[in-house]
C-alpha positions as CSV (number, residue, x, y, z in Angstrom):
1,M,167.8,42.0,40.3
2,R,170.0,41.6,37.1
3,A,172.1,44.6,37.8
4,C,173.0,43.5,41.3
5,R,174.6,40.4,40.2
6,R,177.0,41.9,37.8
7,G,180.6,43.9,39.0
8,A,180.8,47.3,38.9
9,R,181.1,49.0,35.8
10,V,181.9,52.4,36.9
11,G,185.6,54.2,37.4
12,Y,188.1,55.8,34.8
13,S,192.0,55.8,34.7
14,L,193.8,59.2,32.9
15,P,196.4,58.8,30.3
16,P,199.9,58.2,32.2
17,A,201.0,61.5,30.6
18,I,198.6,63.4,32.7
19,T,198.6,61.4,35.8
20,D,202.4,61.7,35.7
21,T,202.3,65.7,35.6
22,F,199.4,66.6,37.9
23,A,199.9,62.9,40.0
24,V,196.0,62.4,39.9
25,S,195.3,58.8,41.0
26,D,192.2,57.0,39.8
27,P,189.1,57.9,42.1
28,H,187.9,54.6,41.1
29,P,190.8,51.7,41.4
30,P,190.1,48.1,40.8
31,R,188.9,46.5,43.9
32,A,190.6,43.7,45.1
33,P,189.1,39.9,45.1
34,G,186.4,40.1,47.8
35,E,186.2,43.7,48.2
36,K,182.9,44.8,48.8
37,R,180.7,47.5,46.4
38,S,180.1,50.6,47.6
39,I,176.6,52.0,47.7
40,F,177.3,54.4,45.1
41,D,178.6,51.4,42.8
42,R,175.5,49.4,43.5
43,L,173.3,52.7,42.7
44,V,175.1,53.0,39.1
45,E,174.8,49.5,38.2
46,F,170.9,49.9,39.4
47,V,170.4,52.9,37.0
48,V,172.4,52.1,34.1
49,P,172.9,48.6,33.9
50,G,175.0,46.9,31.2
51,P,174.4,44.1,28.6
52,D,174.3,40.5,29.6
53,S,174.7,39.1,26.4
54,K,175.8,39.7,22.7
55,D,172.4,39.7,21.6
56,E,171.5,42.7,24.4
57,L,174.6,44.2,23.0
58,I,173.2,44.2,19.7
59,E,169.9,45.5,20.9
60,A,171.9,48.3,22.4
61,L,173.4,49.2,19.2
62,A,170.0,49.7,17.7
63,D,169.2,51.9,20.2
64,A,172.0,54.1,19.7
65,E,171.3,54.4,15.9
66,K,167.8,55.3,17.1
67,R,168.8,58.0,19.3
68,E,171.4,59.1,16.5
69,L,174.5,58.5,18.9
70,I,176.1,56.3,15.7
71,E,175.3,56.3,12.2
72,P,173.7,53.4,10.7
73,E,177.0,52.4,8.7
74,S,178.8,52.5,12.1
75,R,176.1,50.1,13.6
76,A,176.1,47.7,10.9
77,M,180.3,47.4,11.2
78,L,179.9,46.9,15.1
79,E,177.4,44.3,14.6
80,G,179.2,42.7,12.5
81,V,182.5,42.5,14.4
82,I,180.2,41.0,17.0
83,R,178.7,38.1,15.0
84,M,182.0,37.1,13.5
85,A,183.1,36.3,16.5
86,D,180.9,33.2,16.3
87,M,181.5,32.6,12.8
88,T,183.9,29.8,11.5
89,A,185.8,29.4,8.3
90,G,183.1,26.7,7.5
91,D,180.2,29.3,7.8
92,V,181.6,31.8,4.9
93,M,183.9,29.4,2.5
94,V,183.0,28.5,-1.0
95,A,182.7,24.9,-1.4
96,A,184.9,22.6,-3.0
97,P,182.6,21.6,-5.7
98,R,182.2,25.3,-6.5
99,M,186.3,26.4,-6.4
100,D,187.5,27.8,-9.7
101,M,190.9,26.0,-9.6
102,A,194.0,25.5,-12.5
103,D,195.1,22.2,-13.4
104,I,198.8,22.4,-13.5
105,E,199.1,20.4,-16.7
106,A,196.7,23.0,-18.6
107,P,198.4,24.5,-21.2
108,Y,198.6,28.5,-21.1
109,D,195.8,29.5,-23.2
110,E,193.5,27.4,-20.8
111,L,194.8,29.2,-17.7
112,L,194.6,32.8,-19.6
113,A,191.0,31.6,-20.4
114,L,190.4,30.5,-16.9
115,V,191.4,33.8,-15.4
116,I,189.7,36.0,-17.9
117,D,186.1,34.2,-17.2
118,T,186.2,34.2,-13.5
119,G,188.0,37.4,-12.9
120,H,189.9,36.0,-9.7
121,S,193.3,37.2,-8.8
122,R,194.3,34.0,-7.4
123,F,193.9,30.3,-7.7
124,P,194.3,27.1,-6.0
125,V,196.3,24.2,-8.5
126,Y,196.1,21.0,-8.2
127,E,198.1,18.0,-9.7
128,G,196.3,14.9,-10.8
129,K,192.9,15.7,-8.9
130,R,190.8,18.2,-7.0
131,E,192.0,17.3,-3.6
132,N,195.4,17.5,-4.4
133,I,196.2,21.0,-4.1
134,I,200.2,22.1,-4.5
135,G,200.1,25.5,-4.2
136,I,198.6,28.9,-5.5
137,L,198.8,30.9,-8.6
138,M,198.7,34.7,-8.7
139,A,197.1,35.8,-12.1
140,K,199.9,38.6,-12.4
141,D,202.5,35.7,-12.3
142,L,200.6,33.9,-15.3
143,L,201.9,36.5,-17.5
144,K,205.6,35.8,-16.8
145,L,204.8,32.9,-18.9
146,Q,203.8,34.7,-22.0
147,R,207.0,36.6,-21.9
148,A,209.5,33.4,-21.1
149,P,207.4,30.1,-22.2
150,E,210.6,28.2,-21.2
151,L,209.5,28.8,-17.6
152,N,208.1,26.3,-15.6
153,L,204.6,26.9,-13.8
154,R,205.4,25.3,-11.0
155,T,208.5,27.5,-10.1
156,L,205.3,30.2,-10.3
157,L,203.2,28.8,-7.3
158,R,203.1,30.1,-4.0
159,P,202.6,27.9,-0.5
160,A,198.5,27.3,-0.2
161,V,197.9,28.1,3.5
162,F,195.6,25.3,4.9
163,V,192.9,26.2,7.4
164,P,190.6,24.1,9.5
165,E,186.7,24.5,8.9
166,S,186.3,25.6,12.8
167,K,188.7,28.2,12.6
168,R,187.3,31.5,14.1
169,L,187.1,34.3,11.3
170,N,188.4,36.5,13.8
171,E,191.3,34.5,14.3
172,L,191.8,34.0,10.4
173,L,191.7,37.6,9.8
174,R,194.3,38.2,12.0
175,D,196.5,35.4,10.7
176,F,195.4,37.1,6.9
177,R,197.0,40.4,8.0
178,S,200.1,39.2,9.6
179,N,201.0,36.6,7.0
180,R,200.0,38.8,4.3
181,N,198.3,35.8,2.8
182,H,194.7,36.6,1.0
183,L,193.2,33.1,0.7
184,A,193.3,29.8,2.5
185,V,192.4,26.6,1.5
186,V,189.5,25.2,4.0
187,I,190.1,21.2,5.0
188,D,187.8,19.2,6.8
189,E,188.0,17.0,10.0
190,F,189.5,14.1,7.8
191,G,191.8,16.5,6.0
192,N,189.9,16.6,2.7
193,T,189.2,20.0,1.0
194,A,186.1,21.3,2.1
195,G,186.2,24.8,0.2
196,L,188.3,28.3,0.2
197,I,187.9,31.5,1.8
198,T,189.6,35.0,1.2
199,I,190.2,37.9,3.1
200,E,187.5,39.9,1.1
201,D,184.9,36.9,2.4
202,V,185.9,37.7,6.1
203,L,185.9,41.5,5.8
204,E,182.3,41.2,3.9
205,E,181.3,39.6,7.1
206,I,182.1,43.4,9.0
207,V,181.7,46.0,6.3
208,G,179.2,44.5,4.0
209,E,179.7,43.6,0.4
210,I,183.0,44.8,-1.2
211,E,182.9,46.3,-4.5
212,D,185.7,45.9,-7.1
213,E,186.4,47.1,-10.9
214,F,184.0,44.5,-11.7
215,D,181.2,45.3,-9.9
216,E,179.2,47.5,-11.9
217,K,177.1,50.6,-10.0
218,D,175.2,51.1,-12.8
219,A,172.9,47.9,-13.6
220,E,171.9,49.2,-17.1
221,G,175.5,48.8,-18.4
222,A,176.3,45.7,-16.7
223,V,176.9,43.4,-19.9
224,Y,180.5,43.0,-20.9
225,T,182.2,41.2,-23.9
226,L,184.9,38.8,-23.3
227,A,187.9,37.8,-25.0
228,D,186.2,34.6,-26.2
229,G,183.1,36.4,-27.6
230,T,180.6,35.2,-24.8
231,H,179.2,38.0,-22.5
232,R,179.5,38.8,-18.7
233,V,176.2,39.9,-17.4
234,A,175.6,41.2,-14.1
235,G,173.0,39.4,-12.0
236,D,171.1,42.6,-11.4
237,A,171.2,43.6,-15.1
238,S,167.8,44.9,-16.1
239,I,165.8,42.9,-18.6
240,A,165.8,46.0,-21.0
241,S,169.5,45.9,-21.4
242,V,169.9,42.4,-21.8
243,N,167.2,42.3,-24.6
244,E,169.0,45.1,-26.2
245,A,172.3,43.3,-26.1
246,F,171.2,40.1,-27.4
247,G,168.1,41.0,-29.1
248,A,166.1,38.7,-26.8
249,R,162.7,39.4,-26.1
250,Y,162.6,38.6,-22.1
251,P,159.2,40.0,-20.6
252,E,160.3,43.5,-18.8
253,A,156.9,44.2,-17.3
254,E,157.0,40.8,-14.8
255,F,160.8,41.1,-13.7
256,D,163.2,43.8,-13.1
257,T,166.6,41.9,-13.4
258,I,167.8,39.1,-15.4
259,G,169.0,37.3,-12.4
260,G,165.1,37.4,-10.9
261,L,163.9,35.9,-14.3
262,V,166.4,33.4,-14.3
263,A,165.6,32.1,-10.6
264,H,161.8,32.2,-11.6
265,E,162.2,30.0,-14.4
266,L,164.7,27.6,-12.5
267,G,162.5,27.7,-9.5
268,R,165.3,28.6,-7.4
269,V,168.7,30.6,-7.3
270,P,171.2,28.7,-9.3
271,R,174.7,27.7,-7.9
272,R,178.2,28.7,-8.8
273,G,179.4,26.7,-12.2
274,E,175.6,25.9,-12.9
275,A,174.1,26.6,-16.2
276,V,170.4,27.7,-17.9
277,E,169.1,27.9,-21.0
278,L,166.7,30.3,-21.4
279,G,165.5,31.9,-24.6
280,G,168.4,30.8,-27.1
281,L,170.9,32.0,-24.4
282,R,172.8,29.6,-22.1
283,F,173.6,31.3,-18.6
284,T,176.4,30.1,-16.8
285,V,177.1,31.2,-13.4
286,M,180.4,33.0,-12.9
287,L,180.3,34.3,-9.1
288,T,177.4,34.3,-6.3
289,R,177.5,36.2,-3.2
290,G,175.0,36.6,-0.4
291,G,172.6,34.1,-1.8
292,A,172.5,36.0,-5.0
293,V,174.3,35.6,-8.5
294,R,176.4,38.5,-9.1
295,W,177.8,37.5,-12.4
296,Y,176.6,35.4,-15.6
297,R,178.7,34.3,-18.6
298,V,175.9,34.3,-21.2
299,A,176.7,32.5,-24.5
300,R,174.3,32.1,-27.6
301,L,173.1,28.4,-28.1
302,A,174.4,26.7,-31.2
303,T,170.5,26.2,-32.5
304,D,169.1,29.5,-31.7
305,S,165.7,29.0,-31.5
306,E,162.7,31.9,-31.1
307,H,163.9,34.4,-27.9
308,G,160.5,34.3,-27.0
309,D,160.3,30.8,-25.7
310,L,161.5,30.9,-21.8
311,S,161.7,27.0,-21.1
312,A,164.8,26.5,-19.0
313,D,167.0,23.8,-18.2
314,A,169.7,23.4,-15.7
315,D,172.6,21.4,-16.1
């Protein structure tokens, strides 16, 4: 019987302050190796067997939620912690081809446009080729160049942290907290850049998607004008709001969101950096999360054809 094969799970110990005051000893102290279990221990194990695996533990949490012993949010977070122990940096990272990176030789205006378009706070900086990462640039440090153009960008770079793809997420989270780093470059077994991972990526495996100042809860208003005249549009923005903002004629009856329309026309969900031309507009993916597009960068095509034409071409 399964319950009889496991060690006993009964017994408790009081806090030191209480035991010191009342000289109370543990009524069920740990058994020495080889010590036999009592009939009472075996009875408790038979009546209340504990989980034998992580899957059983997750099932137990689901059962606890059904019995209203824990809240759904608590169950989801506990499940995230359990599942995260088996995940590695390679499972969560942003792949190298989709990394937003800065060239050390790029002019200030180009770097500023990169910060504005992507909305990131940290950027890996490379020299010569993308695989040669020489440091991390903080977006706030870039502002120092505006006041003091004579500064060398290299002096503003912070050391890059490199971790292997096999790095466990729970270990990585501990390192992020202890070293106060928020971003790490992931390398493969040959020492090549495989991608990058942030502390937000790790935390989202536990608590779910983290909303920030760029996340608009009201999809009806998720269209913003950028400094260069293009627009940032949420993937879950309604078709009606996009039609109103751009004077387009996308079908509102068939799709609820612009992300759904773009994915339908392309035949799949576009990847970060990929562009789709649709009805006189070019939709370039700025950010993806959880297999869905969070933000598009939208610009009008040079030859603005009829908005009713829904032919889509992927770059």
